C-alpha positions, 0 to 999 in steps of 0.5 A, spaced: 500 500 500 505 504 501 508 503 495 502 504 491 501 510 495 508 513 493 506 511 486 500 515 486 503 521 489 508 521 484 504 521 479 499 526 481 505 531 483 507 530 475 500 531 473 500 537 477 507 539 475 505 538 467 498 542 469 502 548 471 507 548 465 501 547 461 498 553 464 505 557 464 506 555 456 498 557 455 500 564 459 506 565 455 503 563 448 497 568 450 503 574 452 507 572 446 500 573 441 499 579 445 506 582 444 507 579 437 507 586 433 512 589 438 516 583 438 516 583 430 518 590 430 526 589 431 526 584 425 522 589 420 527 595 423 533 590 421 529 589 414 528 597 413 535 598 415 538 593 410 534 596 404 535 603 407 528 605 408 529 609 413 522 612 413 519 606 415 524 604 420 523 611 423 515 609 424 517 602 427 521 605 432 516 610 434 511 604 435 517 601 439 518 607 443 510 607 444 510 600 446 516 600 451 512 602 457 508 596 457 513 591 457 518 595 461 516 591 467 516 584 463 522 579 463 529 581 461 528 577 455 523 582 452 527 588 454 532 586 450 527 587 444 527 594 446 534 594 447 535 591 440 530 596 437 534 602 440 541 599 437 538 599 430 535 606 430 542 608 433 545 605 427 540 608 422 542 615 425 549 614 424 548 612 417 544 618 416 549 623 419 554 620 414 549 622 409 549 629 411 556 629 411 556 627 404 556 633 399 554 628 393 548 627 396 542 630 393 538 636 397 532 631 397 536 626 400 538 630 405 531 633 407 529 626 408 535 624 412 533 630 417 526 628 417 528 621 419 533 624 424 527 628 427 523 622 427 528 618 431 529 623 436 536 621 437 539 627 435 538 634 438 536 640 432 537 635 426 538 641 421 543 645 426 547 638 426 546 637 418 549 645 417 555 644 422 557 637 419 557 640 412 560 646 414 566 642 417 566 638 410 566 645 406 572 648 410 576 642 410 575 642 402 577 649 402 583 649 406 585 643 401 584 648 395 588 654 399 594 649 400 599 648 394 595 642 391 596 640 384 589 641 381 588 646 376 585 653 376 579 650 372 578 645 377 578 649 383 573 654 380 569 648 379 569 646 386 567 653 388 561 653 383 559 646 386 559 649 393 555 655 391 550 651 388 550 647 394 549 653 398 543 655 394 540 649 393 540 646 400 544 649 405 541 656 404 534 653 405 536 649 411 539 656 414 533 659 413 529 654 416 533 654 422 532 661 423 525 661 422 524 661 430 528 667 433 534 665 437 533 664 444 525 664 443 521 661 448 517 657 442 519 649 443 521 646 437 526 640 435 530 645 431 530 651 436 537 654 437 540 659 442 543 666 440 550 663 441 548 657 436 545 662 431 552 667 431 556 660 430 552 658 424 552 665 421 560 666 422 561 659 419 556 660 413 560 667 411 567 664 412 565 659 407 562 664 402 568 669 403 573 663 402 569 661 396 569 668 392 576 669 394 578 663 391 574 664 385 577 671 384 584 669 385 583 663 380 579 667 374 585 671 372 587 671 366 580 670 364 578 665 359 571 662 356 571 656 361 573 661 367 568 666 365 562 661 364 564 658 371 564 665 374 557 666 371 554 660 374 557 662 381 554 669 380 547 666 378 548 662 385 550 667 389 545 672 386 539 667 388 540 667 395 534 670 398 534 674 405 534 669 411 529 671 417 532 673 423 539 673 420 541 680 420 549 679 420 549 674 414 544 678 410 548 684 410 554 680 408 551 677 403 549 684 400 556 686 400 558 679 397 553 681 391 556 688 391 563 686 391 563 680 387 557 679 383 557 686 381 564 690 381 568 683 380 563 681 374 564 687 371 571 688 371 573 680 369 568 681 364 570 687 361 577 684 362 576 678 358 573 682 352 579 687 352 583 681 352 580 677 346 579 684 342 586 686 343 589 679 341 584 679 335 587 686 333 594 684 334 593 678 329 590 682 324 595 687 324 601 682 324 597 678 318 597 685 314 604 688 316 609 683 318 613 680 313 612 673 310 615 669 305 611 667 299 611 665 292 605 670 290 601 668 283 598 675 280 591 676 284 588 679 277 588 672 275 580 673 277 579 678 272 577 677 265 575 681 259 571 676 256 577 675 250 582 670 248 587 675 249 590 674 257 596 677 256 594 682 262 593 676 266 600 672 266 601 670 273 607 674 276 611 670 281 614 674 287 619 671 292 622 674 299 619 678 305 612 681 303 607 683 307 600 682 306 598 689 305 603 690 300 600 684 296 593 687 296 597 693 293 599 689 288 593 686 287 589 693 286 594 695 281 593 689 277 586 690 277 586 697 276 591 696 270 586 691 267 580 696 268 584 702 265 586 698 259 579 695 258 576 702 258 581 704 252 579 697 248 572 699 246 568 705 249 562 702 245 561 696 249 560 694 256 566 692 260 566 684 262 569 684 268 569 679 274 569 683 280 576 682 283 577 680 290 581 685 292 575 690 293 573 685 299 579 682 302 580 687 307 573 687 309 572 680 309 579 679 314 576 684 318 569 681 319 573 674 320 577 677 326 570 680 329 567 673 328 572 670 332 571 675 337 564 674 338 565 666 337 570 667 343 566 672 347 559 672 345 556 666 348 560 668 355 557 675 354 550 673 353 551 668 359 553 673 364 547 677 362 542 672 362 544 672 370 541 679 370 535 677 367 534 671 371 535 674 377 530 680 375 525 675 374 526 671 381 526 678 384 519 680 381 516 680 388 521 684 391 520 691 389 526 695 392 531 690 391 529 689 384 530 697 383 537 697 385 539 691 382 536 693 375 539 699 375 546 696 376 544 691 371 542 696 366 549 700 367 553 693 366 549 691 360 550 698 357 558 698 359 558 691 356 555 694 349 559 700 349 566 696 351 565 692 345 563 697 340 569 701 343 574 695 342 571 694 335 572 701 333 579 702 335 581 695 332 577 698 325 580 705 326 587 703 327 587 697 321 584 702 316 589 708 318 595 703 317 592 700 310 591 707 308 598 710 310 601 704 306 597 705 300 598 713 300 606 711 301 605 707 295 602 712 291 606 718 293 611 720 288 619 719 290 623 725 291 627 726 284 632 731 282 629 737 279 630 735 272 627 728 272 620 732 273 620 736 267 614 734 262 610 732 268 612 725 269 611 725 276 604 728 276 602 723 271 605 717 275 601 720 281 595 720 277 595 713 274 597 710 281 592 714 285 586 709 283 588 704 288 585 708 293 578 706 290 580 699 293 580 701 300 573 705 298 570 698 296 572 695 302 569 700 306 563 700 303 563 692 304 564 693 311 558 698 312 553 695 307 554 688 309 559 687 315 556 692 320 549 688 319 552 682 323 555 687 328 548 690 329 545 683 330 550 682 336 549 688 339 542 687 339 543 680 342 547 684 348 542 689 349 535 685 348 538 678 349 537 672 344 532 675 339 528 671 334 532 668 329 527 670 323 528 677 325 535 677 326 535 674 318 531 679 316 535 684 319 541 682 315 537 682 309 533 688 309 537 693 313 541 694 320 538 696 326 542 702 327 544 702 334 549 707 336 555 702 336 554 701 329 553 708 327 560 710 330 563 704 326 560 706 320 562 713 321 569 711 322 568 707 315 565 713 312 571 718 314 576 713 311 572 713 304 571 720 304 579 721 305 580 716 300 575 719 295 578 726 296 585 724 295 583 720 289 579 726 286 584 732 288 589 727 284 586 728 278 585 735 278 592 737 276 592 732 270 585 735 268 589 742 268 594 740 264 590 737 259 586 743 258 592 747 258 595 743 252 588 744 249 589 752 250 596 751 247 593 747 240 590 754 237 597 758 237 601 752 235 596 751 229 597 758 227 604 757 227 604 751 223 598 753 218 602 752 212 606 746 215 605 738 214 600 739 220 595 742 215 591 736 214 589 735 222 587 742 223 584 744 216 578 743 212 579 736 208 575 739 202 579 745 202 574 749 199 569 751 204 570 757 208 568 764 210 570 770 205 574 774 211 578 768 213 579 765 206 586 767 207 588 762 213 585 755 212 586 754 219 580 758 220 576 753 217 576 747 222 573 740 221 576 736 226 575 737 234 581 739 238 584 733 241 584 735 248 576 734 248 578 726 247 583 726 252 578 729 257 573 724 255 578 718 256 580 721 263 572 721 265 571 715 262 576 711 266 575 715 272 567 712 272 570 705 270 574 705 276 569 707 281 564 703 277 568 697 278 570 698 285 563 700 288 558 699 282 554 694 286 552 699 291 547 705 291 553 709 293 556 708 286 553 714 283 555 719 289 562 717 289 562 718 281 559 725 282 564 727 287 570 725 283 566 728 276 563 734 279 569 738 281 573 736 274 567 738 270 566 745 274 574 746 272 572 744 265 566 749 265 571 754 268 576 753 262 571 754 257 568 760 260 576 763 261 576 761 253 570 765 251 572 771 255 579 771 252 575 770 245 571 777 247 578 780 248 581 778 242 582 781 235 586 775 232 584 772 225 583 765 229 577 768 233 572 765 228 576 758 228 576 759 236 569 761 236 567 754 232 570 750 237 568 753 243 560 752 240 562 745 239 565 743 245 560 747 250 554 743 246 558 737 246 560 737 254 552 739 255 550 733 252 555 728 253 557 730 260 550 732 263 550 726 268 557 728 271 555 735 272 553 739 278 547 743 276 551 750 277 556 747 272 550 746 267 547 753 268 554 755 267 555 752 260 548 754 258 549 761 259 556 760 255 552 757 249 547 763 249 553 767 249 557 764 244 551 763 239 550 771 240 557 772 238 557 768 232 550 771 230 553 778 230 558 776 225 554 776 219 560 775 215 562 769 218 555 766 218 555 765 211 561 761 211 560 757 217 554 753 214 558 747 212 562 747 219 555 747 223 553 741 219 560 738 221 559 740 228 553 736 229 556 730 226 562 730 230 557 731 236 554 725 234 560 721 234 562 724 241 556 721 244 557 714 240 564 714 243 562 716 250 557 710 250 558 704 254 
């Protein structure tokens, strides 16, 4: 019985123990079932940490902290769940802090990190922490740049521009967010800062910005297109920094930065770059034209053809040795005008078939190419730096006071830029044209010869024949004014008004210039050179014309002296039977041929007109230039005829009838043939002379009867003169 009782007791004890264990297990299972969501948070947090889903991790960690109070009094193993959750949150917090130090992280990533840090609550004032960490990183970076590092200036500037972009796109927004609540305010927020912290943030931010601008200024010289482009980006970033609330010191420093760096330094470096490029182009153009080179030169007149198989005038000439380009242009001009002069003498009854020589556009083309090179180098950079102005004005459209000040500064900067470009182009063009004109003038100026070598007017003849090369300069100047300056107008319009419509730009190039003040000054420079050359060209032909007229006046006594000589047939009637009874004893008094000086005058005027037409014939100024040359010459011709009439009135020679006939023919001929080449005053003068001569002839009744045949011959000769002049 005792054994049975012990077995029974033992069995009951086991059963009771099992019952207690079952109750404990059921209780544990019930507790686990109740706490299962909490216990699974750590595994979810680990999974979120692994995939860097910090937002979900922060939400789970907030739930864990909320439930931690319920399980604080439970067994230690459950407390370890909370501890593990804290450890996971700390790991995530550390990773997020490292992201705040990473400058390659985007602003959105940093904002997400700050939001998560705020949700985790493990870091006080996350924005301040973010700023401090990034400030420390940037200060280390700038210190490396200031040291003697092997990186280039462009690389330093790129890093500084990246820092400026980081400030504008991220840090500046964090600073403004941090300063929304005044320092030391009683308002309790997670990002509320003390006055000491606020001062520290402002000092660190300004220290970084000032170092950054200092490095940019130091490495921007000498300026280049790439460096100016980087500076423009920095200007754009800094000018977009808005005022931060409750940060008076920092705002004042930013205003000073904009004034000194974004305004003054921008103006200095941009104008310096523009001057550098323009001076380089000017030096290159002058070196191209006036520094000697060794070349084998074919004749430039090979482009000129007469439309005839005879090409002896076009035989290439080979020249070796040092020769400047301006000398080669002079050679080309001489060859071109020699062909023009020779062609005008071949046949005056047909059109001169010539291709326009390239010498008439060579200088203009070279100047335009240099200008295009300048615009290619600086145009995009200038438009980019002006685009900073436009974007900044648009950004501040709601800030009336700030916009007013900035607009005045930006307008002045734009004006200075346009004026500087115009000045450099004008100086370049003026210097170049002056030197070219000097070279041409030196070529046409006769050398100082012994007095005996100038007998017979050889020196004057040589000067008059060579002065026509100045028309090559005139042609290039007209090309500059009519074509090249339109392109410059387009550039000026873009600088003044920004990128203009392409169709409007092309229409301006085709139909006219924009008439900007800059190109008006350039046009004045070109026009002054044209006037100077045309004045020299016109004045150089005045003396040759006077020589021709003096020779014409000398024909009369020369004929009288040789009236019975073998020259009788050149100044007497070929019939020998027609004459006035009064003058029958002197056959010279019955002329049947015009005086030779008339043909020489015609040849000179035809040649001059041909030279001018071939130079600027395709431009509307052509006829004005022809008249500027022929008006004074025809005026001198009219004065000569009037002087001859006056002498005839005062003379009582037996040749008076002969002279009278010639003067009537010549006055009528010049009126008909040269009317387009005369001023109105000259036409009136010749009309009065004709009336005076007719009255004089009509008053001589004896001469009228003998001059019937001669009058018919005069009409016939007038027709021949007109045919000889037609082209």
